[in-house]
N, C-alpha and C positions, 0 to 999 in steps of 0.2 A: 192343107189346113194347118193353122198354127194355134197352139194353146200353151200358156205358161204353166210351169209346174204348180204354182200356187192355185191357179184357176182349175187345173185338172184335179188337184186334191180336193178342192171344195166340191167339185161336181161329183167325183167318185164317192165321197162320203154321203152326199145327198142321195145318190143312186142306191147305195147300200141300205140307207134308212128306208127309202121308198120300197125296197125289196124285202122289208121286214127282217133284215138281219138284226141280231141281238144288239142292244145298246152296248153291252160289254165288248163285243167284237168291234163295233164301229169306233168306240172310244179308244181301244187299243190300236186300231188301224190309224186313227187320227194322230195319236201321240207319236207313233213311229214315223209316219210320213212327214210330220212336222220336223222331226229330227233330221230326216234325210234331206229335206228341202231347205234347211236353214242356210242362208247365204246365197242361195241360187233360186229363190222363189220366182224370179222373173225370167229365168232361162226357159227356152222352148223345150217341151218334153222330148221332141225329136232329136235334140242335141245330146241327150244322155245316152252314152254308149256302154258297152260291156266293161271297158277299162275303168269308167267312172264308178261303176258299181263294185268292181273288184277292189278299187282303191278305197272305197267307202268301208268295206268289210275288213280290209287289211289294217285300217287305222282304228278299228274297234276291237275290244276284247270280249267277243261274244262266244259263248259255248257253241259246240257243234249243233246241238238241238236248238239253241236260240237263233243261230244263224239260219238254219233251215226254215224255221218259222218266219223269220223276218224277210227272207228271200220270197216267201209266199206272200207277205204283205206288200212288198214292192211289186211283185208280179201282178197282184190284184189291180194295182194302179195302171200298169202298162197294158194289161189285158183289156181294161175298160177303154183305154185310149185307142186300142186297135179296133174294138167294136164300134167306136164312134168315128173312126176314120182319120184320127189325128196322126197315127203312126202305122207302119206296116209290120213292125217286128217288136217282139218283147225281148229286150236284152237279157232278162233274167233266165230265159230259156237256154242261153248259151253259156251260162256259168258252169263251172265244174261242180258235179254233184257232191254235196256234203255228206261225208260218212259219219254216221252217229253210232257210237259205241254205248249201248245201254248198260249203265252200272246197276249193281244190285241195290234196290231201294233201301234207304235207311229207315229203320223202325225203332221205336222206343223199347227199351227193356221193360220187363214187368216192374222192376224196381223204380225206374224213372217215371213210368206211367203212374204208379202209386204215389210217388212223391208229388207229381204235378196235381193229381186229384186232391190230395190232402191239403197241400199248400194253397191251392185255388179256393177250396171250400173255406179255409180259415181266413185267408187274406184278400182274395179277389172273387167273392161269390157272384159278382155281376157277370163273370165270364164262365161260370161253371157249366152252363148249358151249352155254350159254344164248344168247350173242351169235350164234354160228354158226347155231343153229336159227331165230332170229328173222330174221337178215339174209339167209340163203341158202335156208331152207325155208319162211319165212313163217309160222312158228308164232305164235300169239297169246301175249303174256306170261303170261296166266293158264294156258295149256296146259302151262307148264313149272314151275308153282308148286304146292306142297303135296303131300300124300301121294299124291294121284291124278294128279299131273302126269307128263309124259313122263320116263321113266327110261332108263338105258343099256340095259336088257334089251328095250326096245322099238325100239332102233336097230340095224339090221343093215347094217353097213358093207360086208360082203362082197356083199350084194345091192343095196346103194345104196337102201335104203328104211327108212322108220320108220312105226310105227302110232301114231295118237292114239286113246286109248281113249274110249268114250262118256262116261265119268266126267270126263275132262279136257276134252273138246270142248265148245265153247260151244253147238253144235247138238245135243249129246248123241247123236252117232252116231260109230261107228268110222270113222276116216279113214286111208287109206294115202297117204303122201307119198313120191314117188320123188325121190331126192336127186341133184342134179347133181354133177359131179365136184368142183366147188369146195366144196360142202357136205361131201362125203365127206372131202376132204383136211383141212378145218379140224376136223371132228369127230374124225378120227383123231388129229390133233394134240392136241385137247382131252383125248381119252381117255388118250393117252400122258402128259399132264401132270396127270392125276388130277382133271380138272374135274368139278364136282358136278352131278348131276341127280337129282331136281328140286331147285329152290331153295325156300327159305322166302320168304314175302311180304316179311319184313323185309330179308333179304339182297338180294332183287331191288331194293327201294327204295334200298338203299345203293349197289348197282351203278349204278343209273340216275343217282344224284347224282354218282357218280364219273365216269361217261361225260360228263355235262354239264360237269364241271370240265376234263376232258381236251380237250373241244372249245371250252371258253370260252363256253358258252351259258348264258343266264339261265333258260331253260325247256326242257322236253322234251316233245315230242308222244308220248303214251302208246304209240301203235302205229307209231312211225316206222320201226322195224326191219321190221315186217310190210309197211308201205307200200313200203319200199324193195325188199323181195323181190318183192312183187306187180308192181311196175313193171318190174323187170328180167326177171322170168319171162315177162311178156307180150311184152316186146321180143325176148326170145330165142326163145320158142316160137311166138308169133303165133297161139295157139289159146286163145281166151277160155274155151271150155267146159272144156278140159283144166286150165287154170290154176285156174278156179273150183272144180273138183272137188278139186284138190290142196290148195287153201287153205280149203275148207269155206265158200265164199262163193257169192253168186249171180252169174251172168254179167252181169246188168244192172248191178250195183254195179261190177264190174270195168270194163265198157265206159265207164260214166259217169265214173269217178274215176281210172283208172290207164292207160287206153289212150293211147299216144303221150306218156306223161309223161316218158320218157327216150328218148334217141336210140339207134339201133343201135350207134353208135360208143361211146357211154358204156357201154352194156350189155356190149359186148365187153370193155372195160377192167374192168368190174365182175366179170365171171365169170373174169377172169384174175388176180384177187386171191388167189393161191395162197400157202400158208405158206412 
């Protein structure tokens, strides 16, 4: 059986949607497969060999973690083709295994966190809720973006909790987050100032660029707000299982990456960053 790369990609994306994979996953898969297929859309899938994929990655400057993820995306395409009888072998299975060295997560200092909060309240109040949710509740940026992102009607300040819907969550499960007093105080301030929720992807990117300029940074770690929250939640609560449940993460990841990342003294100062 023959099938072109373009046709296979179209069909695998339709198959993922029919299997109720998240729109975020399907969109990311679409974007990467489009890059991979550019210039060879009409090539037969069976003509793509291990050497072709190795050459593809050799010509790209992807991090080890990024390459591992993208091998998985290409592998999803070839696995689908195997299941449909178009090919007999997935060339991604014969690639050398990518070794990933996990670096220590970058977190905001208490001083930098305080500066972002005060500057955002004074100059960018529309974004104050987004900042507070990432910094004090550990929400992923993606959970606050788009029509399915966290909105004000999912935040219950009187009960000090919020709910992340399955549609917004990375793990596609409903999650309840119990808000610490600092989070409640900043969210109340954000609500009073008409802060927007959820954000659009474009407005989030603009805000990230603005935060970089405020701190004088050349780069921005995508999950630095969540990393900061995770570190300080562990320092304050000392309960890996509870924090993992609140963040929608695994206890193993928290132990390996966030335990003892900040001191109790630093954490006490962090949670005293009141409006």
